[in-house]
C-alpha positions in Angstrom: -13.1 33.6 9.1 -14.2 31.1 6.3 -10.7 29.4 6.4 -10.7 29.2 10.3 -14.0 27.6 10.2 -12.9 25.2 7.5 -9.8 24.1 9.6 -12.0 23.6 12.5 -14.3 21.5 10.6 -11.4 19.5 9.3 -10.1 18.9 12.8 -13.5 17.9 13.9 -13.7 15.3 11.3 -10.3 14.1 12.2 -11.1 13.6 15.8 -14.4 11.8 14.7 -12.5 9.4 12.7 -10.0 8.8 15.5 -7.1 9.6 13.3 -6.0 12.8 15.0 -5.3 11.0 18.3 -6.0 14.0 20.4 -6.5 12.0 23.6 -3.2 11.3 25.3 -1.2 13.8 23.2 0.2 15.7 26.2 1.5 12.6 28.0 3.0 11.2 24.8 4.8 14.5 24.1 6.1 14.6 27.6 7.5 11.1 27.3 9.2 11.9 24.0 10.8 15.1 25.2 10.7 18.7 23.9 10.7 19.7 20.3 14.2 20.8 19.1 12.3 23.0 16.6 8.8 24.2 16.0 9.3 25.1 12.3 9.0 22.6 9.5 9.2 22.9 5.7 7.4 20.5 3.4 7.5 20.4 -0.4 4.7 21.4 -2.7 4.4 19.9 -6.1 2.0 19.6 -9.0 1.0 16.1 -8.1 -1.5 15.4 -5.2 -0.7 11.8 -4.6 1.3 13.3 -1.6 -2.0 14.6 -0.3 -1.1 13.4 3.4 1.6 16.0 3.7 -0.9 18.7 2.3 -3.4 17.9 5.0 -0.9 17.2 7.8 -0.6 21.0 8.7 -3.1 21.0 11.5 -2.0 17.7 12.8 1.5 19.1 12.9 0.3 22.1 14.9 -1.3 19.5 17.4 2.3 17.9 17.6 3.7 21.4 18.8 4.9 22.8 15.5 3.9 26.5 15.2 5.4 27.3 11.8 4.5 24.8 9.0 5.3 26.1 5.5 5.2 24.6 2.0 8.0 25.1 -0.6 7.0 25.1 -4.2 9.1 22.7 -6.1 8.3 23.0 -9.7 9.6 19.7 -11.1 9.4 16.2 -9.6 13.0 15.7 -10.4 13.9 18.5 -8.0 12.1 17.1 -4.8 15.1 14.9 -3.8 17.5 17.9 -4.5 15.5 20.3 -2.3 15.6 17.8 0.5 19.3 17.2 0.1 20.2 20.8 0.0 18.0 21.5 3.1 15.4 23.7 1.3 12.8 21.5 2.7 13.0 19.3 5.6 10.6 16.6 4.5 8.6 15.3 1.6 6.9 12.3 0.2 8.6 11.1 -3.1 8.8 8.0 -5.1 11.5 5.7 -3.7 13.4 5.6 -7.0 14.7 9.1 -7.1 15.6 8.9 -3.4 17.7 5.8 -4.0 19.5 7.6 -6.8 20.2 10.6 -4.5 21.4 8.4 -1.6 23.6 6.5 -4.1 25.2 9.8 -5.0 25.9 10.6 -1.4 23.2 13.2 -0.8 22.1 13.6 2.9 18.7 12.0 2.6 17.1 9.6 5.1 14.1 7.6 4.2 11.8 7.3 7.2 8.6 5.6 6.3 6.4 4.1 3.5 3.1 6.0 3.1 1.1 4.4 0.2 1.6 1.7 -2.4 0.8 3.1 -5.7 -0.3 6.2 -7.7 1.5 6.0 -11.1 -0.3 4.9 -14.3 1.3 4.2 -17.6 -0.9 5.4 -20.5 -0.1 4.2 -24.0 -1.4 4.6 -27.6 -2.6 1.8 -29.6 0.9 0.5 -30.2 1.6 0.0 -26.5 -0.3 -2.8 -24.9 2.3 -4.1 -22.3 5.6 -2.9 -21.0 7.6 -5.0 -23.6 5.8 -2.9 -26.3 7.9 0.1 -25.1 10.8 -1.1 -27.1 11.5 1.3 -29.8 8.9 3.7 -28.7 9.1 7.4 -27.6 8.4 8.2 -24.0 8.0 11.9 -22.7 9.6 12.8 -19.4 10.5 15.8 -17.4 14.1 15.0 -17.3 16.7 12.1 -16.7 16.4 11.1 -13.0 12.9 12.5 -12.8 10.2 10.3 -11.0 8.6 9.3 -14.3 12.1 8.4 -15.9 13.1 6.4 -12.8 9.9 4.5 -12.6 9.7 3.7 -16.2 13.4 2.5 -16.2 12.6 0.3 -13.3 9.6 -1.3 -15.1 11.6 -1.7 -18.4 14.6 -3.4 -16.5 12.2 -5.7 -14.8 10.9 -7.1 -18.1 14.3 -7.4 -19.7 14.5 -4.2 -21.7 17.6 -2.1 -21.9 16.0 1.3 -20.9 18.9 3.4 -22.4 19.0 1.4 -25.8 15.6 0.3 -26.3 13.5 3.5 -25.3 13.7 6.9 -27.1 13.5 9.4 -24.2 11.9 12.8 -25.1 12.9 15.4 -22.5 10.2 18.1 -22.3 10.8 21.7 -21.7 9.6 23.4 -18.5 6.7 24.9 -20.3 5.5 21.7 -21.9 4.4 18.7 -19.8 4.7 15.2 -21.1 1.0 14.8 -20.7 0.3 17.4 -23.5 2.7 15.6 -25.7 0.9 12.4 -25.3 -2.5 14.1 -25.9 -1.1 15.5 -29.1 0.3 12.2 -30.2 3.9 13.2 -30.2 4.9 10.5 -27.8 3.8 6.8 -27.6 3.4 6.6 -23.9 3.2 8.6 -20.7 3.6 7.9 -17.0 1.3 10.2 -15.0 0.7 10.7 -11.3 -2.4 12.3 -9.8 -4.4 14.2 -11.0 -3.1 13.4 -14.5 -4.5 9.9 -14.8 -7.8 10.9 -13.5 -8.0 13.7 -16.2 -6.9 11.4 -19.1 -9.4 8.9 -18.0 -12.3 11.5 -17.7 -11.5 12.6 -21.4 -11.1 8.9 -22.5 -7.5 9.6 -23.8 -5.2 6.5 -24.3 -5.5 3.5 -22.2 -3.9 2.3 -19.1 -1.0 -0.2 -19.6 0.0 -0.4 -16.0 -1.6 0.9 -12.9 1.0 0.7 -10.0 -1.8 0.6 -7.3 -3.2 -2.7 -8.6 -0.7 -4.4 -10.9 2.0 -6.7 -9.6 4.8 -6.5 -8.6 4.5 -2.8 -8.3 1.4 -2.9 -6.1 3.3 -5.0 -3.7 5.8 -2.3 -2.6 5.6 1.3 -1.4 5.5 4.0 -4.0 5.6 7.2 -2.2 7.9 7.2 1.0 8.6 9.9 3.5 12.1 11.3 3.4 13.9 13.9 5.4 17.1 15.9 5.2 19.6 13.6 7.0 21.1 16.5 9.0 17.6 17.5 10.1 16.6 14.0 11.1 19.9 13.4 13.0 19.8 16.7 15.0 16.0 16.8 15.7 14.7 13.2 16.5 11.8 14.3 18.5 10.6 16.6 15.9 11.3 14.0 13.2 9.1 11.4 14.9 6.3 13.9 15.4 6.4 14.6 11.7 6.3 11.0 10.7 3.3 10.5 13.1 1.4 13.5 11.6 1.9 12.2 8.1 0.8 8.8 8.8 -2.3 10.1 10.6 -3.0 12.2 7.6 -2.9 9.1 5.4 -5.5 7.5 7.5 -7.6 10.7 7.0 -7.3 10.2 3.2 -9.1 7.0 3.8 -11.7 7.8 6.4 -12.6 11.4 5.3 -11.8 11.5 1.4 -14.4 14.1 0.7 -13.0 16.4 3.5 -9.3 15.9 2.4 -10.2 16.5 -1.3 -12.0 19.8 -0.5 -9.2 20.8 1.9 -6.4 20.4 -0.7 -8.7 22.4 -3.3 -9.3 25.1 -0.7 -5.6 25.3 0.3 -4.6 25.7 -3.4 -2.8 22.4 -3.8 -5.1 21.5 -6.7 -7.9 23.0 -8.7 -10.4 20.1 -9.4 -12.4 18.7 -6.5 -13.7 15.7 -8.6 -10.1 14.7 -9.6 -8.8 15.1 -6.0 -11.7 13.0 -4.7 -11.0 10.3 -7.3 -7.4 10.3 -6.2 -8.3 9.8 -2.7 -10.4 6.8 -3.7 -7.8 5.4 -6.2 -4.7 5.6 -4.1 -4.3 3.0 -1.4 -3.3 5.3 1.5 -4.7 2.8 4.1 -1.9 0.2 3.4 1.0 1.7 4.9 0.8 -0.7 8.0 0.9 -3.8 5.7 4.2 -3.4 4.0 8.0 -3.6 4.7 9.7 -0.4 3.6 13.0 -1.9 3.6 11.7 -4.5 1.0 10.6 -1.5 -1.1 14.0 0.0 -1.1 15.7 -3.3 -1.9 13.3 -4.0 -4.8 13.7 -0.7 -6.6 17.5 -0.5 -5.9 17.9 -3.9 -7.6 15.8 -2.6 -10.5 18.0 0.6 -10.9 21.3 -1.5 -10.4 20.1 -3.8 -13.4 19.6 -0.5 -15.4 23.1 0.8 -14.5 21.6 3.8 -12.7 23.1 3.2 -9.3 26.5 1.8 -8.2 25.8 0.8 -4.6 24.4 -2.4 -3.5 20.7 -2.4 -2.3 22.0 -3.2 1.2 24.3 -0.1 1.2 21.5 2.0 0.0 19.4 0.7 3.0 22.4 1.2 5.4 23.3 4.6 4.3 20.0 6.2 3.6 17.2 4.8 5.7 16.0 4.7 9.3 12.7 2.9 9.8 12.8 2.7 13.7 10.4 5.4 14.2 8.0 3.9 11.5 7.9 0.7 13.4 7.3 2.3 16.7 4.5 4.3 15.2 2.9 1.1 13.5 2.4 -0.2 17.1 1.2 3.1 18.4 -1.2 3.8 15.6 -2.4 0.3 15.1 -6.0 0.0 14.1 
């Protein structure tokens, strides 16, 4: 009964904020046609920067989906893989690993940009700027993981050779890079919520780069919504409704941050309400209307090409692995 009441309160708040878009839904659904499927699978990872997909469940129900499930994906490096293998239908993910997967020919389609920054690079006293990473040891979950790809992009942008100039320490599944940084075993660490919030709360290290406010990273999307290419092709109505629900959920993160933070704690996506609320306030979820997703893919594809991580041109990555038509339509529909 408590969970039911919590969901009802959440929807009431969504309606009050105008983000749920309840009025006119039946007419819109009729115009779009019938859902090809009523079942949707989304990824669940340790990070909570992808909060919009965690609080989109009730919005997806309003769009006509009756079976919304979350598939645990243990490591960030696996998110693109689970989408490509069809183990999940959609997930938010940093654009870099998505570009790597598309370059490898994996069936992934990037559909929308959702927010413009959540990663923070923490360093010890020897790391004050990105160029200071030369000769330093960085902890990552694996080659091709989100932190590895983002750090590679940053290093290449300032003229470093990520392969030769940086010592990459790949952690075991049981030891996270954050713990190695806390113990002083690595010089720098790239974290995503709630990790930066935790390090700041305990005054550990200092922030070298904050992707939500530091240029050029803050000028491009960070997490983008991607889907399995076969699902997107075979289920265009369902895909558009998923994109709509995720974008409305991003707006909720702005208009109802306390409610969203409590919701993701109650649903078991994270443990600490204070870190969750700080994430809602730190991450610029409300800027998805302001940026061009194609520019984002082009920017990061260029960085990864400079670092020798992808062979295809940025334009081929865009042509083979993106479809932003629904996103542009929904920008007009959900303008506000």
